VMD Tcl script that draws the C-alpha trace (Angstrom):
set ca {
  {-49.63 -46.14 35.03}
  {-48.75 -49.21 37.08}
  {-46.88 -51.91 35.25}
  {-47.33 -55.56 36.06}
  {-43.99 -56.95 37.26}
  {-42.31 -59.57 35.11}
  {-42.97 -63.18 36.03}
  {-40.01 -65.12 37.44}
  {-39.49 -66.98 34.13}
  {-39.42 -63.60 32.37}
  {-36.93 -62.18 34.90}
  {-34.78 -65.29 34.38}
  {-34.92 -64.76 30.60}
  {-33.98 -61.09 31.01}
  {-31.01 -62.01 33.22}
  {-29.83 -64.84 30.99}
  {-30.03 -62.59 27.93}
  {-28.25 -59.70 29.64}
  {-25.41 -61.93 30.85}
  {-25.28 -64.18 27.74}
  {-21.77 -63.15 26.68}
  {-20.33 -63.36 30.20}
  {-18.42 -66.18 31.89}
  {-17.32 -66.62 35.50}
  {-13.72 -66.82 36.76}
  {-13.62 -70.52 35.83}
  {-14.86 -69.85 32.30}
  {-18.37 -71.23 32.91}
  {-21.46 -69.45 31.56}
  {-22.35 -66.72 34.05}
  {-26.01 -67.72 33.97}
  {-25.05 -70.84 35.96}
  {-24.11 -68.58 38.88}
  {-27.33 -66.60 38.58}
  {-29.39 -69.81 38.55}
  {-27.53 -71.13 41.60}
  {-28.10 -67.90 43.54}
  {-31.80 -67.84 42.59}
  {-32.15 -71.48 43.69}
  {-30.24 -70.68 46.91}
  {-32.67 -67.87 47.68}
  {-35.66 -70.13 46.95}
  {-34.22 -72.95 49.09}
  {-33.68 -70.50 51.98}
  {-37.34 -69.47 51.90}
  {-37.02 -66.37 49.75}
  {-40.09 -64.85 48.20}
  {-40.60 -64.13 44.47}
  {-39.24 -60.58 44.77}
  {-36.01 -61.89 46.34}
  {-35.73 -64.64 43.71}
  {-36.15 -62.02 40.97}
  {-33.44 -59.94 42.64}
  {-31.19 -63.01 42.76}
  {-31.49 -63.38 38.99}
  {-30.58 -59.71 38.56}
  {-28.14 -59.30 41.46}
  {-25.05 -58.71 39.32}
  {-26.67 -57.00 36.33}
  {-25.79 -53.41 37.27}
  {-22.43 -54.24 38.85}
  {-21.39 -56.18 35.73}
  {-22.66 -53.38 33.46}
  {-25.09 -55.61 31.57}
  {-27.96 -53.34 32.69}
  {-27.50 -49.67 33.41}
  {-29.08 -48.19 36.53}
  {-31.53 -46.44 34.17}
  {-32.46 -49.77 32.51}
  {-32.99 -51.35 35.93}
  {-35.16 -48.38 36.95}
  {-37.26 -48.91 33.82}
  {-37.45 -52.69 34.14}
  {-40.88 -54.03 35.05}
  {-39.89 -55.40 38.46}
  {-41.16 -54.38 41.87}
  {-39.60 -51.51 43.80}
  {-38.49 -54.03 46.44}
  {-36.73 -56.21 43.85}
  {-35.03 -53.12 42.43}
  {-33.97 -51.99 45.93}
  {-32.45 -55.40 46.68}
  {-30.50 -55.40 43.39}
  {-29.15 -51.92 44.13}
  {-28.30 -52.90 47.72}
  {-26.15 -55.85 46.62}
  {-24.49 -53.86 43.81}
  {-20.97 -52.90 44.86}
  {-20.04 -49.31 44.15}
  {-16.59 -48.19 42.99}
  {-14.38 -47.28 45.95}
  {-16.97 -48.41 48.49}
  {-15.65 -50.00 51.67}
  {-16.76 -53.52 52.57}
  {-18.24 -52.08 55.77}
  {-20.42 -49.56 53.90}
  {-21.48 -52.25 51.42}
  {-22.46 -54.63 54.25}
  {-24.34 -51.84 56.06}
  {-26.42 -51.11 52.94}
  {-27.27 -54.80 52.54}
  {-28.29 -55.07 56.19}
  {-30.38 -51.89 55.92}
  {-32.34 -53.13 52.87}
  {-35.18 -55.52 53.64}
  {-34.69 -58.80 51.78}
  {-31.14 -58.12 50.58}
  {-29.30 -60.20 53.18}
  {-30.85 -63.45 51.95}
  {-29.82 -62.70 48.37}
  {-26.26 -61.86 49.43}
  {-26.14 -64.99 51.61}
  {-27.05 -67.18 48.62}
  {-24.54 -65.30 46.43}
  {-21.74 -65.80 48.96}
  {-22.64 -69.47 49.42}
  {-22.32 -70.14 45.70}
  {-19.20 -67.99 45.30}
  {-17.52 -69.86 48.18}
  {-18.59 -73.32 47.01}
  {-15.47 -75.52 47.32}
  {-16.13 -77.18 43.97}
  {-16.32 -73.81 42.28}
  {-13.19 -72.52 44.00}
  {-11.21 -75.72 43.31}
  {-10.81 -74.89 39.61}
  {-9.12 -71.56 40.37}
  {-5.40 -71.04 40.90}
  {-4.26 -71.13 44.52}
  {-3.64 -67.40 44.89}
  {-7.09 -66.51 43.51}
  {-8.76 -69.22 45.60}
  {-7.07 -67.92 48.78}
  {-7.90 -64.27 48.03}
  {-11.56 -65.02 47.30}
  {-11.96 -67.34 50.29}
  {-10.69 -64.58 52.60}
  {-12.85 -61.94 50.87}
  {-16.01 -64.04 51.22}
  {-15.26 -64.93 54.85}
  {-14.78 -61.24 55.69}
  {-18.08 -60.30 54.06}
  {-19.93 -63.11 55.87}
  {-18.51 -61.80 59.15}
  {-19.53 -58.20 58.37}
  {-23.05 -59.43 57.59}
  {-23.24 -61.58 60.73}
  {-23.54 -64.79 58.71}
  {-22.07 -68.08 59.95}
  {-18.72 -69.12 58.50}
}
mol new
graphics top color blue
foreach p $ca { graphics top sphere $p radius 0.5 }
foreach p [lrange $ca 0 end-1] q [lrange $ca 1 end] { graphics top cylinder $p $q radius 0.2 }
display resetview
């Protein structure tokens, strides 16, 4: 039986519901980050499968959806593959993580939008200096590993 994939508004609702209790490092609702990444993917020419993956990009990593729930979710195999590609694994090196993103069609654009929002100066400005410095260096390293401009 082939399931019809969720519409983008339904994927957005799923993501917002799954992350409803979560906030970012600045205490803002986590759904704001998801919306910004989805918009970043759309603005960079991403297709609906990539936009869906943007909405879900942190769901498994943040333990709001289990890998089994993602596997059962009515999304395309490509969307699922992108989500899994951008999901960091415990103990995984940044190099291995970047390699998986680069090896998964469509994942680089989602990660690019994620990094762009994470490194937004306005978003970083509300963090303490040590955290801001650590994250800025982390994001710059990942951009370099992915071959993205600084």
